[in-house]
C-alpha positions in Angstrom: -76.8 37.9 6.8 -76.5 34.2 7.6 -79.2 31.8 8.6 -77.6 31.3 12.0 -78.0 35.0 12.7 -81.7 34.9 11.8 -82.3 31.9 14.0 -80.6 33.7 16.9 -82.8 36.8 16.5 -86.0 34.7 16.2 -84.9 32.7 19.3 -84.4 35.9 21.3 -87.8 37.3 20.3 -89.4 34.0 21.1 -87.9 33.9 24.6 -89.1 37.5 25.3 -92.6 36.6 24.1 -92.8 33.5 26.3 -91.5 35.5 29.3 -94.2 38.2 28.8 -96.8 35.4 28.3 -95.8 33.7 31.5 -95.9 37.0 33.5 -99.4 37.7 32.1 -100.7 34.3 33.1 -99.2 34.7 36.6 -100.8 38.2 36.8 -104.2 37.0 35.7 -104.1 34.0 38.0 -103.2 36.3 41.0 -105.9 38.8 40.2 -108.7 36.6 39.1 -108.7 33.6 41.5 -112.4 33.2 41.6 -112.9 33.9 37.9 -110.8 30.9 36.8 -111.9 28.3 39.2 
């Protein structure tokens, strides 16, 4: 398998992780408004 393929797989996983992370932050910010301020 080529390096290009590995980079594409890592990039896809990275995007998914960031997407989940952003959704988690939005969820926490929406459910803990008094806790964070």
